[in-house]
N, C-alpha and C positions, 0 to 999 in steps of 0.2 A: 537767403536768397534772391540773390537780387535779379530783374530782366535784364537783358541783355540781348544785344544783336548780331548776327555773322551774317558774315556775306562771303558768297563765291558765282562762282563763274567757268565755261565750261562752250568750249567753239565743238562746233557741232563738223566734222567731213562733209559729211549730207543732206536734206534734208525728206528722212523718212524715220516714221512713227517708231520703227523696231532699235533702227540707230538713235533715237531722241534717248527713249526709254533706258538702254544702256545708259549713252552718257551720263544724264541726269540722276538715275542710282549710284554710278559711279561717284557724282558731283556729293550726293546726299550722306551717302554712306561714308566719304573723307569728312565729313563734315560732323555728321555724329561723333566718327571714332577717333579725330584729331582735337575734337574741345571734350572726350569722355562724356556725352551725352546719350542720353533714351530718346527714346521719343517720348517716353512719359516729362519729358523736360524741354519741348518744342508746347510753342502759345502759337504762334502764325506764321509762315514759310506766303510770303510774294514770290511767284517766278516773274522773269517779265524774258522777251525772247524778241528776235532784232525781226523785221520785219520778211525780210525774207524765208522764217520757217514756218509752214504750214501745213504739215502731218497729220501731227497735235499736240497737245495742249500739255508744258513739261511736267505741270501737277498731276498729271494720271501714274509716272513712274512710281511719285511718290507714295502714290494709295496703293501702288505692286507692290511698293517696299511694306509695309503695313500703315503706313503711318494713315491712319482710321479715321481717327477723333479730332483731328487738327483743321483750323478751318484752312485753307488754300486760296489761292486767287494767283489766278495769273495775266497779263498785260504785255503791251508790245512796248518794247522800245521807242524811241524816236527814230527817224528816218534820218539820219544827220549822214551830208556826204564822207568819204573816207571812213568810216569807221568801221569798226571789226567785224564780219559778215559770219551769219550761225551761228549765234550766243545765245545762250541760256545763261540768266545770271539771278541769283537767292537771293534774298534779304532775310531770315528766318530771327524770329523772336525765338527768345530761350529764358528759361531761369537757369539760373546759374548758379553758381557762389567764386569762377574765377573771376580775378579782375579785368576789366575792361583792358587793359591792356596785353592780357593772356590770350585774349579769345584767340583762336587759329582763323585765319580768314581759308577760303580755299577755294584759289583759281587754279585749275588742270589746265593741261596740258599749252597750248597756244595762247590759250584768252590770262596767261601768267603773268602776258604785256598788259593788261586794263590797269594794275594794280602791282604797281613792283613795290610800293609803299608799303604795301601792309601782306601782300601775298603769300604763300606761306606754304 
C-alpha cells in the first residue's frame, strides 16, 4: 500500500456555516467515492479557505461525516488579487494501491476551473 495525495476544491455560494458544511461534506464524500476509499484509508487532511470565509472551520464538516480519528488542520489561502473567492481546498494524504496517475482529484462546480489539468 502506497501513500498518495488527493486534491480537491469547492467554491461556496455564500459564507454560512451550514452551507460550508454541506459543500465540504459533498467534496469529501466525492473524494472518497471516486477513489474507492474509506475513512480507514485517510492519513491526514489539510483544508485551506480563502480569506473571505469566516463562518466555520472546513474540518468541522469532516468530523460530522465521522472522520474523527484522522488528523485535520485548517489554514488560510494566500490573499491573491483576482483569485477565485469563497473556495475551500483539500489536500488529503491516503493509503491506496492506486497508481498516482489514477488518483481522482475532485473539483466541484466552478472550482473545476482552478485545475482543469487534474480535475475529474
